[in-house]
Every structure is written in C-alpha cells, then in structure tokens.
C-alpha positions as CSV (number, residue, x, y, z in Angstrom):
1,X,-0.1,122.0,119.0
2,X,0.1,125.1,121.2
3,X,2.5,125.1,124.1
4,X,0.9,125.0,127.5
5,X,3.6,127.1,129.0
6,X,3.6,130.0,126.5
7,X,0.7,132.4,127.3
8,X,0.9,134.2,124.0
9,X,-1.7,133.5,121.3
10,X,-0.5,130.6,119.1
11,X,-0.8,132.6,115.8
12,X,0.7,135.8,114.6
13,X,0.7,137.7,111.3
14,X,3.9,136.7,109.6
15,X,4.1,139.1,106.7
16,X,2.3,142.2,105.4
17,X,3.2,143.7,102.0
18,X,3.7,147.3,100.9
19,X,4.3,148.1,97.2
20,X,6.3,151.2,96.3
21,X,8.1,152.7,93.4
22,X,11.4,153.2,95.4
23,X,12.1,150.3,97.7
24,X,15.2,151.9,99.3
25,X,13.4,155.2,100.2
26,X,10.4,153.3,101.6
27,X,12.7,151.1,103.7
28,X,14.5,154.1,105.1
29,X,11.1,155.7,105.9
30,X,9.9,152.6,107.7
31,X,13.2,152.4,109.7
32,X,12.7,156.1,110.6
33,X,9.3,155.3,112.2
34,X,10.7,152.4,114.1
35,X,10.9,149.2,112.1
36,X,14.0,147.1,112.3
37,X,15.7,146.4,109.0
38,X,16.3,142.7,108.1
39,X,17.1,142.7,104.4
40,X,17.4,145.7,102.0
41,X,17.9,145.1,98.3
42,X,17.1,147.2,95.3
43,X,14.0,145.1,94.5
44,X,13.0,144.0,98.0
45,X,13.2,145.0,101.6
46,X,12.1,143.2,104.8
47,X,11.6,145.1,108.0
48,X,10.5,143.8,111.4
49,X,7.8,145.0,113.7
50,X,7.4,144.2,117.4
51,X,6.1,140.7,117.8
52,X,8.1,139.5,114.7
53,X,5.7,140.5,111.9
54,X,7.7,141.4,108.8
55,X,6.8,144.1,106.3
56,X,7.8,143.0,102.8
57,X,8.5,146.0,100.6
58,X,8.4,145.4,96.8
59,X,8.6,147.6,93.8
60,X,5.4,148.3,91.9
61,X,3.4,151.2,90.6
62,X,2.6,153.7,93.4
63,X,-0.9,154.1,94.7
64,X,-3.0,157.2,94.3
65,X,-1.8,159.9,96.7
66,X,-3.5,159.6,100.1
67,X,-4.4,156.0,99.7
68,X,-4.7,154.3,103.1
69,X,-1.8,152.0,103.8
70,X,-2.7,148.3,103.9
71,X,-1.9,148.2,107.6
72,X,-1.7,150.7,110.5
73,X,1.0,151.2,113.1
74,X,0.4,150.9,116.9
75,X,2.6,152.5,119.6
76,X,2.5,152.4,123.4
77,X,2.8,156.2,123.8
78,X,1.0,158.0,121.0
79,X,2.0,161.5,122.3
80,X,5.7,160.5,122.5
81,X,5.6,159.0,119.0
82,X,3.9,162.1,117.7
83,X,6.6,164.3,119.1
84,X,9.4,162.0,117.8
85,X,7.9,161.9,114.3
86,X,7.5,165.7,114.3
87,X,11.2,166.0,115.5
88,X,12.2,163.8,112.5
89,X,10.4,166.1,110.1
90,X,7.6,163.6,109.2
91,X,4.8,166.2,109.8
92,X,2.2,164.1,111.7
93,X,-1.4,165.3,111.6
94,X,-2.9,166.5,114.9
95,X,-3.7,163.7,117.4
96,X,-7.4,162.6,117.3
97,X,-8.6,161.5,120.7
98,X,-10.9,158.5,120.4
99,X,-12.9,156.2,122.5
100,X,-10.7,153.2,121.7
101,X,-7.6,154.7,120.2
102,X,-5.9,158.0,120.0
103,X,-4.4,158.3,116.6
104,X,-2.7,160.5,114.0
105,X,-1.8,160.2,110.3
106,X,1.6,160.2,108.6
107,X,2.3,160.7,104.9
108,X,4.4,157.7,104.0
109,X,6.4,156.6,101.0
110,X,4.7,156.9,97.6
111,X,1.8,158.8,99.0
112,X,0.6,155.9,101.3
113,X,-1.3,157.4,104.2
114,X,-0.4,155.6,107.5
115,X,-2.5,155.8,110.7
116,X,-0.6,155.6,113.9
117,X,-2.8,154.3,116.8
118,X,-2.3,154.1,120.5
119,X,-2.0,150.6,121.8
120,X,-5.0,148.7,123.0
121,X,-3.3,145.4,123.6
122,X,-5.1,143.2,126.1
123,X,-2.4,143.4,128.8
124,X,-1.7,139.7,128.4
125,X,1.6,138.5,126.8
126,X,1.6,139.1,123.0
C-alpha cells in the first residue's frame, strides 16, 4: 500500500539490462557518463542511476553497430552534459533542439547508440 506521506510515485523501474562483449569496459563507460558503480565483476556489473534504477551489464554478443541502446539517459542540463562528455572525449553529436526534449547521441560500448535527453520531469518529487 502506498504511503500517504511520500509524494513520489509508488513504482519505479528497478533494473534495465545492457548486454556487451566487455563488461568492464562498458561499466567504465557508464561510470564516465555519470552512473554510480555498485558491483563490478568480470561477468556482471551493476550501476545505479538517479532514483535508484540499476543498469545490469552482462556479457553477450555485441549488437550491430549503431543499434539504439535499450534505454536513454536524461540529464537536468543537456548543454552542460554535452560539454562534459566532449571534454571527456566521448564525441557527442550536435544537440538537437526539440519541442519536448533537447537531445544528443553518444556512441557507447559495443556500438550501442545512446540518446541523452534534457529532463522533462513533472516538477513533483520523483
């Protein structure tokens, strides 16, 4: 039963999965873009996003280059994130200015293509 004192939605995404050929390299890339490492092993890594969602990284065959990642990333300041990722040598695409999101793309581990979006959270606690 939801708490009457907690204004956040009662449900969150717990885990999303990302399959890669090199778990360690993928975990380092995800940490570089801002995820918090929780567990890193040869065969498995778990990294945390804001809100507590965990990205579970497991070893598998890599996708075809340029395949869209199974999730996107969302940041509060897309311009600052773009500058930060460029400074880290991640070569973000130019920022696309949209009606709902401003966004850019990053080439991730194993050829996954990640979209980074500006936040459009509701302004309520999340």
